[in-house]
C-alpha positions in Angstrom: 8.6 43.3 -11.0 9.8 40.9 -13.7 7.5 38.1 -14.9 8.8 34.6 -13.9 10.8 32.6 -16.5 8.9 30.0 -18.5 10.4 27.0 -16.6 9.6 28.7 -13.3 6.0 29.3 -14.4 5.6 25.7 -15.5 6.8 24.4 -12.1 4.6 26.9 -10.3 1.5 25.8 -12.3 2.2 22.2 -11.4 2.7 23.1 -7.7 -0.6 25.1 -7.6 -2.6 22.3 -9.3 -1.0 19.8 -7.0 -2.0 21.8 -3.9 -5.5 22.9 -5.0 -6.6 20.0 -7.3 -8.1 22.1 -10.1 -7.9 25.8 -10.7 -9.5 28.4 -13.1 -7.2 30.0 -15.7 -8.0 33.4 -14.2 -6.8 32.3 -10.8 -3.6 30.8 -12.2 -3.0 34.0 -14.1 -3.3 36.1 -11.0 -1.1 33.8 -9.0 1.6 33.8 -11.6 1.5 37.6 -12.3 1.4 37.1 -16.1 -1.0 37.7 -18.9 -3.9 35.4 -19.6 -2.4 34.6 -23.0 0.9 33.5 -21.3 -1.0 31.3 -18.9 -3.0 29.7 -21.7 0.2 29.0 -23.7 1.7 27.3 -20.6 -1.4 25.2 -20.1 -1.3 24.1 -23.7 2.3 23.1 -23.3 1.6 21.1 -20.2 -1.4 19.4 -21.8 0.7 18.4 -24.8 3.1 16.7 -22.4 0.3 14.8 -20.7 0.9 16.5 -17.3 -2.5 18.3 -17.0 -6.1 18.1 -18.2 -7.5 21.3 -19.7 -11.0 21.9 -18.3 -13.6 24.5 -19.3 -12.1 27.7 -18.0 -9.3 25.9 -16.1 -7.1 22.9 -15.6 -6.3 19.9 -13.3 -3.4 17.5 -13.0 -3.7 14.6 -15.5 -3.3 12.2 -12.5 -5.6 14.2 -10.2 -6.9 12.2 -7.3 -10.3 10.6 -7.5 -12.8 12.1 -5.1 -12.3 10.7 -1.6 -15.9 9.3 -1.3 -15.3 7.4 -4.6 -12.0 5.9 -3.4 -13.6 4.8 -0.2 -15.8 2.4 -2.3 -12.8 0.9 -4.1 -11.4 -2.5 -2.9 -13.1 -2.1 0.5 -12.7 -5.8 1.5 -9.1 -5.8 0.4 -8.3 -2.7 2.5 -9.9 -4.2 5.6 -7.8 -7.4 5.2 -4.6 -5.4 4.6 -5.3 -3.2 7.6 -5.6 -6.3 9.8 -2.3 -7.7 8.5 -0.6 -4.3 9.0 -1.5 -4.5 12.7 1.0 -7.5 13.0 3.8 -5.1 12.1 3.0 -2.7 15.0 4.8 -3.3 18.3 3.2 -2.3 21.6 4.5 1.0 23.0 5.6 2.4 19.6 5.1 5.8 18.1 3.2 5.1 14.9 2.9 7.5 12.0 -0.3 6.7 10.1 -0.7 8.1 6.6 -3.7 9.9 5.3 -6.2 8.3 2.8 -8.7 5.5 2.6 -6.3 2.7 3.3 -4.9 4.5 6.4 -8.5 5.0 7.5 -9.0 1.2 7.3 -5.9 0.8 9.6 -7.4 3.3 12.0 -10.6 1.3 12.1 -8.7 -1.9 12.7 -6.8 -0.3 15.5 -10.1 0.9 17.1 -11.2 -2.8 17.1 -8.0 -3.8 18.9 -7.9 -1.5 22.0 -5.4 -3.7 23.9 -2.7 -2.7 21.3 -4.0 0.7 20.5 -3.9 2.0 24.1 -0.2 1.3 24.2 0.6 3.4 21.2 1.3 7.1 20.4 -0.2 7.8 17.0 0.7 10.7 14.7 -1.1 11.6 11.5 -1.9 14.3 9.1 -5.2 12.6 8.1 -8.3 14.3 9.5 -10.5 11.3 9.1 -7.8 9.0 10.7 -7.6 11.4 13.7 -11.4 11.5 14.0 -11.5 7.7 14.0 -8.8 7.3 16.7 -10.0 10.2 18.9 -10.0 9.0 22.5 -8.5 5.6 21.7 -4.8 6.5 22.4 -2.4 9.5 22.7 -3.0 11.2 19.4 -0.9 14.0 17.6 -2.4 15.7 14.6 0.0 17.4 12.2 -1.4 20.8 11.2 -1.3 22.5 7.8 -3.3 23.4 4.7 -6.3 21.1 4.0 -6.0 19.0 0.9 -9.6 17.9 0.4 -9.0 15.0 -2.0 -7.5 13.0 0.9 -8.7 14.9 3.9 -5.1 15.5 4.8 -3.2 18.5 6.2 -0.1 19.5 4.2 2.4 22.2 3.3 5.4 23.9 4.9 3.9 24.1 8.4 3.2 20.3 8.3 6.7 19.5 7.1 8.3 21.7 9.9 6.3 19.8 12.6 7.0 16.4 11.1 10.8 17.0 11.2 10.6 17.7 15.0 9.8 14.1 15.9 10.9 10.5 15.4 8.6 7.7 14.6 9.1 3.9 15.2 6.9 2.9 12.2 5.4 4.7 9.3 2.4 3.0 7.6 2.3 4.6 4.2 0.0 4.3 1.2 0.6 5.2 -2.4 -1.2 6.0 -5.7 0.8 3.5 -7.6 3.9 1.3 -7.6 6.1 1.8 -10.7 8.7 -1.0 -11.1 11.2 1.5 -12.3 10.3 4.8 -10.7 9.2 3.3 -7.3 6.4 4.5 -5.1 4.4 7.3 -6.5 1.6 9.7 -5.5 -0.8 11.8 -7.6 -0.1 14.9 -5.5 3.3 16.5 -5.3 2.8 18.1 -1.9 1.8 14.8 -0.3 4.6 13.0 -2.0 7.1 15.4 -0.5 5.5 14.9 2.9 5.7 11.1 2.7 9.4 11.4 1.8 10.1 13.5 4.9 8.1 11.2 7.2 10.2 8.3 6.0 13.4 10.0 6.9 12.1 10.4 10.4 10.9 6.8 10.8 12.8 3.8 12.0 10.8 1.5 9.8 8.4 2.0 6.9 5.7 -0.4 5.7 3.9 0.1 2.5 0.2 -0.9 2.5 -1.1 -1.2 -1.1 -3.3 -3.7 -2.8 -2.4 -5.4 -6.1 -4.2 -2.8 -8.2 -1.5 -0.3 -7.4 1.2 -2.3 -9.2 2.2 -1.0 -12.7 0.5 2.4 -13.3 2.6 5.5 -12.9 1.6 8.4 -10.6 2.7 12.0 -10.8 5.4 12.2 -8.2 7.8 9.6 -6.8 8.4 9.7 -3.1 10.5 6.5 -2.5 12.3 3.7 -4.2 11.2 0.1 -3.6 14.1 -0.6 -1.3 13.3 2.3 1.0 10.5 0.3 2.6 11.0 -2.8 4.8 7.6 -4.4 4.3 4.9 -4.5 1.7 1.4 -5.5 2.8 -0.7 -6.4 -0.2 -3.0 -9.0 -1.7 -2.7 -11.2 -4.8 0.8 -10.0 -5.6 1.9 -11.1 -9.0 5.1 -13.1 -9.3 6.8 -10.1 -11.0 5.7 -7.7 -8.3 6.8 -10.0 -5.5 10.1 -10.6 -7.1 10.8 -6.9 -7.6 10.3 -6.2 -3.9 12.0 -9.4 -2.5 15.1 -8.8 -4.7 15.7 -5.6 -2.8 15.1 -7.1 0.6 11.5 -6.1 1.2 9.3 -8.6 3.1 6.1 -9.2 1.2 3.0 -10.0 3.3 0.4 -11.3 0.8 -3.1 -11.4 2.3 -4.7 -13.0 -0.7 
């Protein structure tokens, strides 16, 4: 069997690191079906482009997610406030798709405190912690797939196939960062693709992201600013607010 071309290997390495977080060089070599020397050259090239971090005996994406437990400690008060504001966007009786991640978990916790609304909803999610929080609170559908441990989410082709079967009234989505030029980005390619597909199946999409997400650039873009209808945030800068409002997005600033 012929070895994959260089550009194919590069994309395959990025896909593998996006899926598994970090990998040893030997594992990458085996997955690619090439020599160790070829893998090391490819990793050197990706590192020189700033796309990966070389580790002792392996590599990780340069924009690899922080550990989930660490992210839970960041901006806790802000996430609680944003989650409460996000509830005002949910209409009784809707099918709600709730993203994975720590902000989505805050929304799930807010829903749990509001049973009169939550009992009317059908909630769909690929977030394991979100599903655990809402278990028994409402009709709940959990999208299956491969576990991505950095966000406790289920991803991959099986997840995408299931997501495409249904329609959702509202998608509450989080992001790694908001780039004024590139749009909404995520540190993980697989999850970015999943968010894009969910948005195509949703009647409305609302972004929930605090002010710290504005400006930095994540690894993979999943939407432009004008593809969401609402932005729930806190302490939005005039520049950030203007960028969203210029493309018709409603800004809900819970400062």
